[in-house]
C-alpha positions in Angstrom: -79.1 34.5 86.7 -77.5 34.4 83.3 -75.6 37.5 82.2 -75.8 38.3 78.6 -72.7 39.1 76.6 -71.8 42.7 77.2 -68.4 44.4 77.1 -66.1 45.0 80.0 -66.8 48.3 81.7 -66.1 50.3 84.9 -68.8 52.3 86.5 -68.3 55.2 89.0 -71.6 55.5 91.0 -70.6 59.1 91.7 -71.2 59.9 88.0 -74.9 58.6 88.2 -77.5 61.1 89.1 -79.3 60.0 92.2 -83.0 59.4 92.5 -84.5 60.1 96.0 -87.3 57.6 97.1 -89.2 58.6 100.2 -90.0 56.0 102.8 -92.5 56.1 105.5 -89.7 57.8 107.4 -86.4 58.9 105.9 -85.5 58.3 102.3 -83.4 56.1 100.0 -81.0 57.5 97.5 -80.7 55.2 94.4 -77.8 55.3 91.8 -78.9 52.8 89.2 -77.5 51.4 86.0 -78.5 48.4 83.9 -76.7 45.7 82.0 -79.5 44.4 79.8 -82.0 42.8 82.3 -79.7 43.2 85.4 -80.3 46.3 87.6 -77.3 47.3 89.6 -77.7 50.0 92.3 -75.8 51.7 95.0 -78.5 52.5 97.6 -78.0 54.7 100.6 -80.6 54.7 103.3 -80.9 57.8 105.5 -81.0 57.4 109.3 -84.5 56.2 110.4 -85.4 55.0 106.9 -88.4 52.7 106.8 -89.5 51.4 103.4 -93.1 52.3 102.3 -93.8 48.9 100.8 -93.3 45.2 101.1 -91.1 43.9 98.3 -91.3 40.5 96.6 -88.5 41.1 94.1 -85.4 38.9 94.4 -82.1 40.6 95.3 -78.5 40.1 96.1 -77.6 42.8 98.7 -74.1 43.5 100.0 -73.7 46.0 102.9 -70.9 48.4 102.2 -71.3 50.5 105.4 -73.8 50.8 108.3 -76.5 48.3 108.9 -80.1 47.7 108.2 -82.9 45.3 109.5 -85.0 43.4 107.1 -88.4 42.2 108.3 -90.0 39.3 106.4 -93.7 39.0 106.0 -93.7 36.1 108.5 -92.6 38.5 111.2 -88.9 37.4 111.5 -86.3 40.2 111.5 -82.7 39.9 110.2 -79.7 42.3 110.6 -77.4 43.0 107.7 -74.2 44.9 108.7 -71.0 45.9 107.0 -69.4 43.2 105.0 -72.5 40.9 105.0 -74.6 39.8 102.1 -78.2 38.6 101.8 -79.9 36.9 99.0 -83.6 36.4 98.4 -85.3 35.0 95.3 -88.3 36.5 93.3 -91.6 35.9 95.0 -90.1 33.8 97.9 -90.1 36.0 101.0 -91.8 39.5 100.9 -89.6 41.9 102.8 -89.2 45.5 103.9 -86.2 47.5 105.4 -85.5 49.7 108.3 -82.2 51.3 109.0 -81.8 53.2 112.4 -78.4 54.7 111.6 -78.4 54.6 107.8 -76.4 52.4 105.5 -75.0 52.0 102.0 -75.6 49.0 99.9 -74.8 47.4 96.5 -77.9 45.7 95.2 -78.2 43.5 92.1 -81.5 42.3 90.9 
C-alpha cells in the first residue's frame, strides 16, 4: 500500500455518523472515513453477528476489544481477539465473520 500525500490529521470516530449494516444475525456499525483510496473504519459487531456475505477484499484488521471468528472459504476458522491483528490481501482468501459476544475493530483497506 502506498499512501498519497495528505496532511496530518486527527479523527474522532465519535464524530462520524454510524452506518448500520445488518448481518444474517446481528448487525455491524461502521464509522468510516477516507484518505484518498484508503478506507479507514471503526467497526463494532453486535453479539451474535454473522456476516451476510463472503468477502474477497483485502484488509488490515486490529481487534480493539472483544473477539471474532473468521471463517475462510476453505473451511478453516481463525479467532481474532483483543490486541491481535490479521491481514489478508485482495482476492487471496474469501472470508466471513462471526462474533458471539461482539467486538470493536479498526479496519484499513
